[in-house]
N, C-alpha and C positions, 0 to 999 in steps of 0.2 A: 473274879477270877484269878484262878490260884497260881502260885509262882511256876511251875511246871509249865502250864498251857502259856505264860507270859512269855518264858524263854522260848519257847518254841513259835510263838510268835515272832518275838526279834529277829530269830534266827532265820524264818522263813522270809521275813521280809528282806534280810541280807542275803539269801538266795535270790529272790526276786530283783534285786537290784542287780547282784553278779549276772544273772540272766541276761536281764535286758541290755546290760552293759556287754557282753558277750554277742549277742545277737546283733547290735548295733555297730560293733567292731568287725564282724564278719561281714556284713553287708558293705560298708566301707572298703574292707580289703576285695572283695570278691567284685564290686563295681569300677572299682578302680585299675584293677590287676593289669589291664591291657596298657597302659599308658605310663601310670604311676611311676612305678618299680625301677622301668628304664630309661628314666628321663636323663639321669646324671650320664648314663651308657649312649642315650642316643647324642647329646650334645659331644660328648669326647669323640663319637665315629664320625664325628661332623669337622672335627678340629675346631670348634668355636669355644669361647669360654663362657661356663654357666653361667646362667642366670640365677637371681635369687629364687623363683619360682622352680629352676628345676631342681637345687637341692632342698626345699619344701618338698615338691611330690616324691622325691627316691625316699628322704627320710621320716617324712611323717606315716607313707606308708609302712615300712618296717618297723617303726614305733608302733604302730596298730597291731601288727604280727605279734609282737616282743610283747606286748599288752595282753593279747588273749591269751600265749604262751602262761604269762604270768598269773592271770585268772583262774586258769584250768589248774596250776600249780599250788594255788591258795586252796583251790576247792577240793583237791586231792588230799591235802595234808590237814584239814580245818578241824579233825578232830582232837590234833594234838595243841592247837593253840584257842579253839575256842572255850574250853572247859572252864567253867567257872569263873572268879574274880580274884585273880592271885594277885597278892603284896608284900612287901614288908614290915609290914605292919602301920599302923594310922598315921596320917602327917601328924607331926608335931604343932603343939598349941602355941600360938605366937599369939600375940596381945593385939587384940584388936585397933584396926586404924579408926581414930576416932576425928571427929570434925576439925579438932585443931591441928591434927597430924595433916591432914589433906589440906588444910591453909595454908601449912608448911610447904606441901610439895608443890602447892601451885605458886607459892613465891620461888620457889626454886627453879620453876618454869618460867614464870617472868623475867627471872635473874637470866635464866638460858637464853631466851629469846633477848633481850637486851644485850648480851654479848656476841649475839650470833649476827643479827640483824643488819649491822653495817657490811657484810660479807656478802649479800642477797644481791648488791649491785655491783659487786664488783667486776673488773671485766674476763671476760672468760678466758682461760689458758687452752693451749696446745688439744689436750683431748676433747674437752668441754666444748671447744668452739668446732672441732670434726664431727663431735657427735651431733651439734645441735645443725649442721649442714647437712648433714649423709643419713639423721633418723628423727629428726622432729621436724624442720623446717625446710631446707631446700638451699641451693645456693644459686646464683648468676653463671649459667653456663656458657653466654654469649655476652660480650662486653666491651664498650669502648671506653676511653678517655673523657667522652663529651655525652655519650647518650648509651644508657644500659638498655640491653638488647632481648635479652632472654632469662627468665626465670625458671628454673626447674624444681619443681616441687616433690616433695618425697612421697612416694607410695607406701601405702600402709602395707603393703607385705615386705618393703624395705626398714619400716619400722622394728616391725616383727623378726625379722630374720636377715637381715643384712646383716653380716661378721667379719667383712674382706679384711679387716686388721684385729680381728679378736677383739674389740672392744665395747661392743654390743650390750650392754646389762639390758636385757629385753624388758623384764617389769618399770625399771627406770625412761627406757626410751617410749614405753608406753605411756605411762604416767603423765611423764614431761610434754609429750605431745600433745595428749589429752588439755594439760592445763596450760602449754602454750596458745591452743587453738582456742579454747575459752577466751582467755586474755586479748587476743586479736579479733573475738566477736564481739566483746564487752565494749572494749576502744576503739574497733575501728581503724586500728593501728595499718600501716602500709606494708605490702606482702616482701617476707624478706627482713622486717625490721627486727633488730635484736630485744630482747627483753629479760634478762638473766634472772629477776627474780619470779619471773611466771616459769622456766623453766627448772629453777633448782627447788620450787616449792614443793615438790614432792619428796626429795629429800631431806629437807628442811623439816617437814612434818613427821617423816620415817625416824629421823634424828633424834626428836622430842617425845616420840613412843618409845624407843628404844629406850632411853633414858628412864621410864615408869618402869616399862618390862624388866630392865637390869633392877631395878629398885624392888618390884616384887619377887623376884627369883632371890635377890638373897636376903630378903626378909623371910623368906619360907625358909632359909636356912639358919641366918644367922641374927634374926630379930628388926625391929624398926630401925632402931640408931644408927646400925652397920648399913642398912638399905638406904637412908639419908644422907650419910656420908660417902657412900658407892655415887648415888646420883649426882651430889656436889662436885666429885673427882671428875664424873664426866662432864657434866655443865661448864669446868674450867679447863678441862684437859685437851690441849693444844690438836689432837690429832681429830678428836672428838667433833671438835670446833669445826676444822675442816672439812670433814668428810660428810658432817650434817650441811654442809652448807655450800657444796661441790655437786654440779649435775651428772652426777655418776652413780652407779648402783651401790657403792659401800655403805650407804646410810640404811639404804634398805636390806645388807644383808647383814649390819650390827642388830637390825631388828630382828631377823630371823635367828641369829645364835640367842639373844636374850630372850624371846619367845620360846626357843626348844629348852632351854634351860628351865625357865619356870614349870614347863610342862612335864619335864623329864624328873623333875625333884617330886612333882604330884604322882605322876603315873607309878613310878616305883613304891609308893608309899600309899597308893589308894588301890593302883590295878585296873582301875575303871579303864575303859577303851577310849572315852573322851578325853582324858589326858593323855594317852599315847596318841588319839589322832592329833593332838596341838602339838605333841614333840614331833611328830610328823610333819606338820604345817610348819614348822620353824625351821626344819631340815632343809625342806622343798623349799622354802624362802631363800635360805642362806646359800644354795647352791644355785637356784634358780638368778639372785643376784648377781653374783661372782662365784664363775665355775671352779675359779684358783681354788676356792675352800675346799675342794673335794678333800685334801689334805687334810684339813681341819676333821672334816665330817667323817674321815676314814680313822684320824687317831682316836676320836671322842667315840666313837660306836664301836672299834677297836678294844678301847680299855674298859668301856659300858659291858659288854659281851665277857671280857674276862673278869669282869669284878664277879659279875651274875651267874657266870659258870661256876666260879668259886663257890660261891653262897649255895648254888644247886647241889655242886659235889658235896659240900656240907650237910646237905638236908635241910637247908633253911629255906627253902621255896623250892617249887613246884615246875616242871617243865613249863606249863604256859606263859607264866612270868618271864621266863629265858627265851620263850620262842616270838613274845609278843613286841619287842625292839625290833625283830627282823622282819615281821610282818608290814609292821610300822613303815620301816626302811623302804620294802618291795613297793608298798602301796604309793610311797613316796616317790620313786621310781617311775611306777607307771604314770604319775601324773607328771612326772617333769620330761617322760620321755618325746611324747607329742609338741611340747614347746620347744625343748632346748636341740634334741637330736639333728634340725636342718642347721643347728648353730657350728655343731662341734666340727665337722670337715674343714670348714673355713677357720676355726679357730686351731685347728691342727696344723694347717697349711702354715700359717701365720707363724707358729712355733717352729715348724720346722725352716723354714723361708725368710721371717722378718728380721730385719737388720736389729731391731731396737732390743730384742732378747736375745740375740747371741754375743759370748762372750764370756770374760771372767771377771768374778765378784772382786774387789777388794779385799786384802785382808781384815781390814776395818769394818766390814759390812756388819759384824755383831755389834762392834761399837756405837754405829749409826743405830741400829736397830733398837739397843738399848734408849740411845736418846727419845726415838720415837715414841717408845711404850713408857716411857719414863714423865717425858714431858710434851710429847709434839712436834720434836725437830730434830733434824740430826745431830748426834754427839758431836763429830766433829767439823771444822769449818772448813769446806773445799773450795770457797769463794773469798779468800782473805781481801779481796780487790773488790769486792763489792758491799759498798757501804750500808747495803740493806738488809744483807744476807742474814738469816735467823740461825743459831745454833748454842747449844749447849754449852760451849768452847769457847765461842766468842763472849757470852755472860761471863765465862770463869773467869776470863781474861781480864774483862773488865772490872769485876768484883769479885776475887778469888776466894775469899773468905766466907764472905756473906752466901754465893753459890754454893759454895763446899758443905757448909754447914745445911742447906737448905735442901741439897740432893739427898747426905747421909740421911735426914729427916723423912727425909721421901721414900728414899727405898728402904731405910729401916723399916718403916712403917708397914709398906708393901709385903717386906718379907715375913714380917712380923704375923701380920696378916694370912700371908698364905699359910705357914704353918699351922696358925688355930683351922682353916679351913682343912688340911691334911690331916691333921688329928680327928676333925671330925667324921672324914671318911667320906664314903659311896659319892652322892652326886657332887656334894661339897667340893670334896678331893677332885672330879673329874673337872670341877669349874676353872680351879687354879692349876693344871696341868695341860688339860687337852690343847690350851691356844700357844703356849710356848714351848711346848713338842712339838706340834704340828709345825711350827716356825722350821724349828730344825729339821725336821725330816724334809720338807720343801725344801730346805736349803742344799741339804745334801743330794736330794735327788738333781737340782737343776745343777750343782757342780758338776756331777756326774756326766749330766747331758753338756756341760760346757755351754750353760744356758745360764741368764741372769734371772737373778729373783728380786724384783723391784721391791725395797721395803713395806708399801702401801701392801702389796698382796700379803702381807703378813697381820693385814687389819685385824683381823678375827682374833687375835691374842689381845686385843685390849680390854673387852669388857671384862676378861679374867683380873687382868691386873688390876681394873677399877674396884672391882670386888674385893678383892685382897687388901687395897689399899682402905677401902670402907670398912671391913671388918678391923683391918689394923687399928685403926682411928678409936673405934667402936669399943676395941679390946682396953683403952685406956682408961675407962670407967668417967669418972669425977674429972679426970683433966681433958677430957675427950673436946672438949670446944675450943680451948687454946693450943692444945697440940694439935689438933685438926686442922684447924687456921693456919699454923705454921707449915703442917706438911704440905699444904694445897696452893704455898705460894710461890715455890717453882713453876709448877704448870699453870697457872694465872697468869705470872708474868709473860710468860710466853703465849700464852693464847692472848694477851692484849695484845702484842707486836702483831697475831696474825690478822687482828679484826680489821686493819686497812691495807692488808699486805695482800695483793695476788700473786699468784704463783706465776703467770707471765700477765704482762699488761699488753692485751693485743690490740685494747682501745686507744691506749694512751698516744703513738702514732698519728692516728686518724684524728684525732683531738689537737695535737700539734699544728697538726696541718689543715685540717678544715675547720678547725673551730668549734665542730660537733660532729655528732654520729649520722649514719643515714637514719631517716630521710630529712634529718634538720640541719643540712650544712649553710654554713654562715659562707661558705666559698666554693666557687667549681673551678676557676679558673689553673688552678696549677695541674699538671701530670704528674702521677702518682703511681709507681710502682711497686712490688715487693714479692719477695720472694722469701720462702723457707718458713713462712708463716701464715698465722691464718686470718689477719687482718682485714680479708677480704669481706668477712662477714661482716664490717662494722662501715666499709664503702663501696658500694657494688661498683664504683670508679674505677676503684683501683684495679691497674694491670696488673695479672698475674706471668710474673716470670719465671721460665724454666730452664734457658738456656743462654750462655754467654752472649752467642747470636742476637735473642730477644732484648737483652740487655742494651747491646750497641743499636739496636734500632731504636731504641727508646729516647736515648741519648741523642741519635739523632733527629730524631722527630721533634726533640725539645729545641734542638738549636735552629733547624728549621723554620718552627713555628714562634722562637721567640718566645718561647713559656716558661716558668719554671717547672722544675721538675724536682720531685723527692723520691728518694727511694729507701725500702724499708726490709729488714730481715733480721731474722736468728736463727738457732740452731747454728752456730759458726761454724764448728768444724765441718761439719756436712754440707754448708753451703760454698764452703772454700772446696771442698773435694767435686761437686757437681759443677759449678760456677767461679772456679778461680782467677780468673781474670776479671769478672765483675765485681768479687770483693778486693782484689788488691786494687783496682781502679777508686773503688769508693774510699779506701781506706790510706791511701798513697797522701789525699791530703792535695793533691792539686787539680783535679777536674772540682772535686766534692768536697763541702764543706760539714762539720759534724752538725748534725741538727737535733741530737738527742740520745740519750741514753735510758732505756726505762729497765730498771735493774729487775730482773726475775728472781726465782727463789730457789735452791737447792741443788741446782745444775746450770750450769753456764749457759745450755741449747735453748731456756728460758729468758734468757736477756735479750730485747729488743734493739737494733741501732739503726738510728734514724740519718740520712744525708740528704744536704741541699745540691745541685748542682751549679758551681760557680756560674756567673754572667761571663760573658767574652766582652772581647774589650771594642769589638767591632759594633 
């Protein structure tokens, strides 16, 4: 078969696939047109709160319509982007990865696992616990202090599309539920029993895979040495360590970022559709895992198109290569729409009305962000009274000269690596510029809207910092081993602190009162109440308190039944607003005695306070 016939066959298969897809979507749209598009309007007309399935029906239908339009658009413009294999030249030659280097990579991954594994069984914190109840496992909807009455299991439609507080990372929720259900099936554990390791396993594996892909991306641009140091920097970096062991979607997002970079560098040099498809897959995984990465993708693709457009104007490439990233992005959008569109109205509602996202950011926001990117924790110490709080500032006050020297070496090496990548230009320059620039764009956007940009929303900037650090260390050539070790000491010291430090110890108060968590209790006698925390996932017999009246009734019951009573809460500022009398009675020290403080990290709201009712004299 000659080349022309082969190209015709490939193209005809593409048209065949597009035709089948268009027909399938058309049948879906026509057969569901009676009820699906009006599902949300019907609920609104009845004055009811929409259920998840109403979001799915309405927005999945519109996603199908938009996808049909995009397929037709691609078909009408195909003659401009299907011609030939356009590229900017062959891929740079990189020394092959021999057996010894693969063994080094394996040893590095074992080291990364060793650093991270202690975190896999740490207590869930606020968002992890909420997602466990609402997207993975379920919760006890009716309960008594002595008899657990009813468990509500999560429906799969909720795992996929419930986003009522805007924190459902769809791929992570699905993978975590599959992992958790498999663990329950293998072990025969009790309904509602918590197993942090099983829920965190997808993020953990994504984190390790992301390190490897980061190495591949850096290797293609700067060689094997830079790739090794970038991977090692990621292995010891506190921010990577934390989010590759946290039951949320950020680790999958980092995987998508690194996957996209690796394939993008290959695509612009090879022009092959399979490399562009790999870049599209990376973009899709990034946005699917964390919708807030839209700032990063907008900046990265904007810079990419500007660079390719400039090369096109100079006559260094033809139109198809300029259009291929556009086509790749459109296809990624087509895949994302039916999966993500039902989540978006819920997310937008949270952004408009959610209390946690409204407010002004401190003028020191940038300093804290710099600390996160440097070493994985805040730059400043906002909890001087907290003996376990981790921050660069606290370490500096304890060892000023040592930390100052280490910080200068780490920052200087990162800047040196950034300059090397910028001088290389192209995708290498995009790698180091896109993340930090996207963080600043997101910061300005949130300030303009009067909303808070949580620091971890800018986690997509971390791989670029790790790449720059690795390239910088490799640039010292003959002294790179001692210099690299010195440059990574500060991140490693702070990561070591994170190994056994949970962000919030939701499990701690239950262990203190019961002696063990559900279903392995050592004691059932005491009454146990809680508010503004999620410790209830570890103790179904715990009574959730919502008002001061609930608190009063529980105290009266404990007095009448002559039983011990423990009360636990966190989010102290919010607790004082909603249950001021309860907080005042607990902290006054007359009726209740302190039962323990379980220190959280980064924000005062994550510290748990446990109190015990004092016995009466009668």
